[in-house]
Z-matrix of the N, CA and C atoms (Angstrom, degrees):
N
C 1 1.446
C 2 1.527 1 108.17
N 3 1.299 2 115.33 1 138.43
C 4 1.462 3 120.99 2 175.19
C 5 1.531 4 108.09 3 -91.34
N 6 1.322 5 116.48 4 128.13
C 7 1.461 6 121.07 5 178.03
C 8 1.525 7 109.11 6 -118.68
N 9 1.315 8 115.05 7 151.26
C 10 1.464 9 121.46 8 -173.23
C 11 1.527 10 113.09 9 -114.96
N 12 1.326 11 117.12 10 25.98
C 13 1.466 12 120.91 11 -179.40
C 14 1.526 13 112.12 12 -59.48
N 15 1.310 14 116.18 13 -32.61
C 16 1.471 15 120.05 14 -177.74
C 17 1.526 16 112.46 15 -68.55
N 18 1.326 17 116.83 16 -23.81
C 19 1.469 18 120.24 17 179.80
C 20 1.518 19 110.92 18 -56.96
N 21 1.308 20 116.26 19 -48.35
C 22 1.470 21 120.86 20 -174.87
C 23 1.524 22 110.74 21 -65.52
N 24 1.322 23 117.63 22 -37.19
C 25 1.469 24 121.00 23 177.82
C 26 1.526 25 110.79 24 -68.05
N 27 1.329 26 116.22 25 -39.91
C 28 1.460 27 120.56 26 179.31
C 29 1.524 28 110.55 27 -66.86
N 30 1.334 29 116.84 28 -41.09
C 31 1.468 30 120.11 29 177.37
C 32 1.520 31 110.37 30 -59.85
N 33 1.323 32 116.83 31 -44.94
C 34 1.466 33 120.70 32 179.85
C 35 1.530 34 110.13 33 -62.98
N 36 1.312 35 116.43 34 -44.18
C 37 1.466 36 121.60 35 -179.47
C 38 1.529 37 111.26 36 -61.56
N 39 1.339 38 116.78 37 -37.80
C 40 1.462 39 121.93 38 -178.24
C 41 1.531 40 112.55 39 -87.65
N 42 1.334 41 117.18 40 -6.32
C 43 1.459 42 120.83 41 178.22
C 44 1.519 43 113.67 42 73.53
N 45 1.324 44 117.13 43 30.79
C 46 1.468 45 121.28 44 179.07
C 47 1.517 46 108.61 45 -114.74
N 48 1.320 47 116.39 46 123.40
C 49 1.461 48 122.02 47 -177.61
C 50 1.522 49 111.56 48 -92.13
N 51 1.310 50 115.57 49 166.97
C 52 1.459 51 120.77 50 174.47
C 53 1.524 52 109.94 51 -61.79
N 54 1.317 53 116.77 52 -39.40
C 55 1.464 54 121.55 53 177.81
C 56 1.524 55 110.10 54 -57.71
N 57 1.321 56 116.01 55 -44.85
C 58 1.460 57 121.03 56 179.96
C 59 1.532 58 111.07 57 -64.37
N 60 1.326 59 117.35 58 -42.30
C 61 1.470 60 119.99 59 177.97
C 62 1.525 61 110.84 60 -59.55
N 63 1.315 62 116.54 61 -41.32
C 64 1.471 63 121.14 62 -178.14
C 65 1.523 64 111.04 63 -71.87
N 66 1.328 65 117.49 64 -49.91
C 67 1.460 66 121.25 65 -170.97
C 68 1.533 67 114.82 66 -90.05
N 69 1.318 68 117.25 67 -30.63
C 70 1.469 69 119.66 68 -178.19
C 71 1.534 70 113.09 69 -96.76
N 72 1.336 71 116.07 70 -29.97
C 73 1.462 72 119.97 71 -174.67
C 74 1.529 73 113.15 72 -116.23
N 75 1.327 74 116.70 73 3.19
C 76 1.474 75 122.74 74 176.69
C 77 1.527 76 114.09 75 57.11
N 78 1.319 77 116.89 76 37.38
C 79 1.460 78 121.21 77 171.10
C 80 1.526 79 106.42 78 -82.63
N 81 1.304 80 116.22 79 128.17
C 82 1.460 81 121.52 80 -177.29
C 83 1.528 82 110.71 81 -66.55
N 84 1.314 83 116.21 82 137.93
C 85 1.460 84 121.97 83 -179.93
C 86 1.536 85 111.33 84 -59.68
N 87 1.327 86 116.52 85 -35.33
C 88 1.471 87 119.30 86 178.88
C 89 1.532 88 110.99 87 -67.15
N 90 1.329 89 116.96 88 -29.89
C 91 1.470 90 119.84 89 175.49
C 92 1.529 91 110.13 90 -64.53
N 93 1.309 92 116.80 91 -43.49
C 94 1.468 93 119.99 92 178.41
C 95 1.522 94 110.64 93 -62.87
N 96 1.326 95 116.36 94 -35.85
C 97 1.464 96 120.43 95 177.34
C 98 1.531 97 110.10 96 -64.44
N 99 1.319 98 116.89 97 -37.77
C 100 1.470 99 120.46 98 177.19
C 101 1.527 100 110.59 99 -64.04
N 102 1.325 101 116.88 100 -38.69
C 103 1.463 102 119.83 101 176.36
C 104 1.528 103 110.08 102 -62.82
N 105 1.328 104 116.61 103 -42.91
C 106 1.470 105 120.62 104 179.44
C 107 1.520 106 111.51 105 -59.75
N 108 1.328 107 116.18 106 -37.98
C 109 1.471 108 121.58 107 -176.00
C 110 1.530 109 112.48 108 -92.68
N 111 1.323 110 117.56 109 5.08
C 112 1.464 111 122.38 110 -176.91
C 113 1.522 112 111.37 111 53.25
N 114 1.311 113 116.28 112 41.77
C 115 1.460 114 122.44 113 179.68
C 116 1.525 115 110.25 114 -88.52
N 117 1.317 116 115.22 115 -175.75
C 118 1.461 117 121.46 116 -179.91
C 119 1.529 118 110.04 117 -66.22
N 120 1.331 119 115.38 118 129.92
C 121 1.460 120 122.55 119 178.96
C 122 1.518 121 107.68 120 -127.11
N 123 1.306 122 117.22 121 134.35
C 124 1.458 123 121.02 122 176.93
C 125 1.528 124 109.59 123 -71.29
N 126 1.325 125 115.92 124 145.17
C 127 1.469 126 119.47 125 179.67
C 128 1.523 127 111.54 126 -64.25
N 129 1.319 128 117.30 127 -28.37
C 130 1.465 129 119.55 128 178.04
C 131 1.535 130 110.44 129 -63.28
N 132 1.323 131 117.28 130 -33.55
C 133 1.469 132 121.15 131 177.73
C 134 1.523 133 110.13 132 -70.32
N 135 1.318 134 117.11 133 -41.96
C 136 1.465 135 120.63 134 177.37
C 137 1.524 136 109.72 135 -63.24
N 138 1.326 137 116.19 136 -40.45
C 139 1.464 138 121.11 137 177.53
C 140 1.531 139 110.90 138 -59.66
N 141 1.319 140 116.55 139 -46.03
C 142 1.479 141 120.46 140 178.78
C 143 1.520 142 111.06 141 -60.37
N 144 1.332 143 116.64 142 -44.15
C 145 1.464 144 119.66 143 -179.43
C 146 1.530 145 111.23 144 -65.03
N 147 1.319 146 117.17 145 -37.67
C 148 1.474 147 119.67 146 176.73
C 149 1.531 148 110.76 147 -61.14
N 150 1.325 149 115.99 148 -39.88
C 151 1.473 150 119.87 149 177.73
C 152 1.521 151 110.83 150 -67.43
N 153 1.327 152 116.71 151 -46.41
C 154 1.465 153 121.26 152 -178.75
C 155 1.527 154 110.85 153 -61.68
N 156 1.333 155 116.00 154 -46.28
C 157 1.462 156 121.10 155 -175.53
C 158 1.533 157 112.86 156 -87.62
N 159 1.332 158 116.39 157 -4.36
C 160 1.463 159 121.62 158 -177.45
C 161 1.530 160 110.07 159 50.33
N 162 1.343 161 114.69 160 59.06
C 163 1.456 162 120.60 161 -176.10
C 164 1.522 163 110.48 162 -142.28
N 165 1.304 164 116.56 163 177.49
C 166 1.453 165 123.23 164 176.99
C 167 1.525 166 110.34 165 -97.33
N 168 1.323 167 115.84 166 163.67
C 169 1.467 168 121.00 167 -179.83
C 170 1.526 169 111.04 168 -55.63
N 171 1.320 170 117.17 169 -41.66
C 172 1.465 171 120.03 170 -178.13
C 173 1.528 172 113.01 171 -67.23
N 174 1.330 173 118.22 172 -10.70
C 175 1.462 174 121.82 173 173.70
C 176 1.525 175 111.08 174 -82.93
N 177 1.332 176 117.02 175 -8.30
C 178 1.463 177 122.58 176 -177.67
C 179 1.524 178 111.63 177 -111.75
N 180 1.330 179 116.75 178 -40.62
C 181 1.459 180 119.19 179 -175.21
C 182 1.522 181 111.44 180 -141.91
N 183 1.326 182 114.25 181 166.73
C 184 1.454 183 120.67 182 176.44
C 185 1.522 184 109.15 183 -152.61
N 186 1.321 185 114.90 184 156.65
C 187 1.454 186 121.26 185 177.68
C 188 1.526 187 108.67 186 -91.55
N 189 1.331 188 116.66 187 130.89
C 190 1.450 189 123.00 188 176.28
C 191 1.523 190 106.73 189 -126.68
N 192 1.339 191 116.05 190 127.72
C 193 1.456 192 119.55 191 179.87
C 194 1.519 193 110.51 192 -61.58
N 195 1.341 194 114.54 193 139.01
C 196 1.467 195 119.70 194 174.27
C 197 1.528 196 109.05 195 -71.09
N 198 1.308 197 114.85 196 150.20
C 199 1.460 198 119.84 197 175.46
C 200 1.519 199 108.15 198 -70.60
N 201 1.324 200 117.74 199 138.02
C 202 1.467 201 118.96 200 178.55
C 203 1.525 202 111.19 201 -63.37
N 204 1.321 203 115.28 202 139.63
C 205 1.466 204 119.92 203 177.60
C 206 1.513 205 109.99 204 -101.36
N 207 1.295 206 115.35 205 144.82
C 208 1.464 207 119.43 206 -179.30
C 209 1.490 208 110.90 207 -110.66
């Protein structure tokens, strides 16, 4: 599973708020909600955030193994 916990830390580190992403960079609020819920995100959106935040992909997301189901 891909998780986006690192996004929020990177935003804080870079001093960019969710409000700023929505109003200054035209990131859709529903996209941010998808990040919160670790839902499907288009790579073009991740690319835009990397440009906005001047960071690498691994500063936004990471792969975490799913727990085995029985």
